[in-house]
N, C-alpha and C positions, 0 to 999 in steps of 0.2 A: 502218672500219666505223661508228664513232661519228659521224664527220663526215657520212657518207652518211645515216645515220638522222636526224641533225639537219636536214639539208636536206629529207628526206622529211617530217619533222614540221612544218617551216615551210610546206612546200607543202600539207600537210593542213590546217593552220590557214587558209591563204589560200583553199583550196577551200571550207572550211566557212563562212568569212566571205562569200565570194561566193554560196554557196548560201543562207545565211540572208538576205543582203541582197536576193536576187532573189525571195524569197517575197512573194506579194501581200499576205498578212496582215501581215507585218512592215513592209513599205513603207507600208501603209495606216496602221498605228499611228504610225509616225514622222511621216508627213504630218499626221495628226490632232494630234499633239503640237505640231508647228510651227504649225498653224493656230490652236490655242489661244493660243500665245505671241503670234502675230501679232495676234489679236483683242485680247489684253490690251494690247499696245503701242499699237495704234491707238486703243483706248478711252482709254488714259492720255493720249495726245497730244490727242485731241479734248477731253477734260476740261480739260487745261491750256490749250488754245487758247480754250475757252469762258471760262475764268477770266481769261485775258489780255484778251479782248475786253470782258468786263464791267468790268475795271479801266480799260480805255481809254475805255469809254463813260461811266463814272461821272463826274459833275461834281465838280470840286474844291470844297471848302467855301469857299475864298476867292472862287471865281468866282461861287458862288451868292450870297454876301454882297455882292459888288461888282456884281451884276447891276443895271443902271440901270432904274429904274422910270419909265415914261412918265407924263406928267400925265394923258393920256387913259385910262390903264389903272390908275387908282387902285383900282378895284374888284377887280383881279386879285390873287389871294392869293399868298402866298409859295410855297405848294405848286405852284401853276400855273407860276410862274417856274422852279422847280426841274425840273419835268417838261419844260418847253420847252428848258432848257439841256441836260438829259440826252438828249433826242431829237436835238438839234443835234449833240452830241458823238458820239452813236451813229452818225449818218449820215456824219460825217467821220472816224470811226476807221479807221485803216489796217488792211488785212486781211493784209498780208504777215507781220507778227509772229505772227498766229494760225496761219497756214498753215505757218510754219516753227517751230512749237513743238517743243521737244526734238529738234532735228535730229541730235544725237549718238546718240540711242537707235534702234538698228537691230534689227529683229525677228530676222533671221537670226543676227546676232552674239549676241543675247541667248539665243536657243534653243541655240546652240552652247555658250555659256558655262555655261548651266544644266545641260545634259546631261552635258558632259565634266567640268566642274569641281565640280559640286554633286551632281547626282542619281546619277551613276555611283559616286562614292565612298561616298555614303550607302547605296546599295543593296548594295554589296560588304561594307561594315562590318556592316550589319544581318544579312545572310544568313550571313556568317562567324561572327558572334556566336551566332546560332541553331544553326548546324551544329556549333559547338564544344562546346555543352552535352552532347550524348550522348557525345562523346569524353572530356570531363572526367569524366562519371559512370562510364564503363566502365573508365577507367584509374585512377580515384581521385586525380586531380590536384586542386590547389587551384583554386578558382573563377577563371576567366579564362584559365587556361593552355591549355585546349582551343581557345578562341576565338583566342588569339594564334597557336597552331600552325596553325589553319586559315587565318588571315589571311596568315601568312608563306608558307604553301604556295600559296595562291591568287595572291598577288602575285609568286610565283616569285623570292623573295629569295635571294641567294647565302648570306647569313648568317641563320639562323633566329632568330625573335623569342623563342624559348624553348628551353632545353636539353632539355626533356622530349620523349620519343619513345614512340610506341605499342609495347607489349610483349605485349598480350593478343590473342587471336584476334578478339575483338569490335573491338578497336582497329585491327587490320589491315584488317578489313572496312570500318570507317568511313573509314580512310585511303584505301581504293580508291574509295569513294563521293566522298570529298573530291577525289580526282584528276579524277573525271568532272565534278564541280562546277567545278573549276578550269578545265577545258577549255571548259565551257559559258559560264562568266563571261568568259573571255578572248574567245571568239568573239562573245559578245553585246556586250561593250564595243567591240570592233573594228567590228562591224557597225553599231552605233548611230552611232558617230563617222563612219564612212565614208559613211553614207547621209544625212547632214545636208545641207540645201540650201546651207549656207555653204561646204561643200567644193566643190560644183559651181560655185558663183558664183566662188570663188577660181580654179578651173581656167579658167573662161571669161575672167576678167580676165587671168590669167597668159599665156594663149595668144592673146590678142587683139593686134592691131597687128603689130609686127615679127615676133613668134614664130609668127604664124598659119601661115606657109608654111615654118617651120623647126622641125618637131616634135622632131628629134633634139637640137638646141641648147636648146630649151625644157626638155626632160626633163633634160638634163645640168646646166643652170644651176639647176634646182630642187634637184637633188641637192647641188650645191655650196653653195647658199645655206642648205640645211638644217643644215649643219655649224655656222655661227655661232649659229643658233637653239638647237641642241643644247648648245653650250658655254654659252650664256646660262642655259639651264635648269639645267645642272650647277652653275654658280656661284651662282645665286640660292638654290636649294634646298639645296645643299651648305653654304652659309654659314649658312642658317637652322638646319639640323640641327646643325652644329658649335657654333653659339652656344647652342642649347638643351641639348646634351649636355656642354658645356664642352670640346669638342675644338678643335683648330686648324682653321682654314678649309680647309686642304689635306686633312685627314682626312675632313671632311664631304663635300667635293667628290669624293674618291675613292670614298667609300661610295655616294653617289648615282650616280656613274658606273657602279659595279658593278650597282646596281639597274636603271638605265635600259638598260644594254647587256646585262643578264641574263647576266652572266659566271658561268661555273661555278666558276672560281677568283677569289674577290674580290680587289680591289686593296688592301684593308686588312682586318686581323683585328678591328678595333674594332667593337663592336655597341652599339646603343642600350640604355641601362639604365633609362630612364624610360618611363612609360606614354605620355606625350606624344610622345616620340621615336618609339616604336613606331607610334603612329597616324600621325605625319607621314610615316614611311617607307611605310606602306601607302597613304596618300592619294597620295603622289608616284608610287608604282608604278601606281596606277589612272590617274592623270593621264597617265603615260607610255603606258599602253596606249591611252588615248583619243587622244592625239596621234599615236601610231603608226597607229591606225586611220584618222585623218584623212589622214596621209601616204599610207597604202595606198590610200584612196579617191581621193585627188588623183592619185597616180601611175597608178592603174588607169584613170582617166578621161581621161588625156592622149592626144594623137593618136598618139604613138609606140607605146605598148602596144596601143592599140585596133587600129591598122593592122597591127601585128605579129601579133596573134592572128588577125585576119582572114586574112592570108596563110598562116599555119600551118594554119588550118582549111580553107582553100581547097585547099592542097596535099594535106592528108590526104584530103579528099573526092575529089580527082582520082586519088589512088592507089587 
């Protein structure tokens, strides 16, 4: 029964993510955010390109000093010589460097990184801290315990960040509201990550060429290559957490694996004891939700799921 309910819960989350992502208002807001990032990137590139062209067009001091003066132009001032040299260098300045200014800065990659790695954790931490204050007041906990309780619940951590638990009626009511907030936060982070243009661009690149006519193989290989990426995430963040808390690297990796995989029975009983460790765990949990949303959006946009859903709906309409 628990297994069936868990599958239903995952299906419900997927349904809500698809529902939120299909809302016109939500999609308009995501596109507006990406437009703002794109304008900022283009403006920065144009500014850098203009600076590069001005540097290329500016005459060197040595050239100005060494500029030959003709005997017939003795009346020409030094300022005029400088202007002539500057105009000559400006007309001969290559344009390729200006056009290729900051080629590594990509608008889609920047919008993805800002949303998943920066804005989403900040949003979750701020809202969790605010929602933890009423719980702290109603339960009489020390300042910060309520925020840690809400953060741990929202991040769906197998090991709670605080041993405190609500015991009053007001605390139980606030805990129910926190559960609703947790569902909203998870669906929102999933939907934001799944609807970013970088996800669609990745799917188009992944299924181009050889995989274009082999949707099954494309979907299978994406699932296979996701495993090394997951292992790399566990190693990096597990080692960081272990070093911060004074654990062995293996303990940190097992703890992050429990967080990433959302295991009901954690792989280790160790818990962070420092405030920095608690924040790192919450941030990693939010990053995990964002990456899972990206994977969900990428998998749902591939040819195999789209064609499968089309045939299922066609068969249902036929019945």
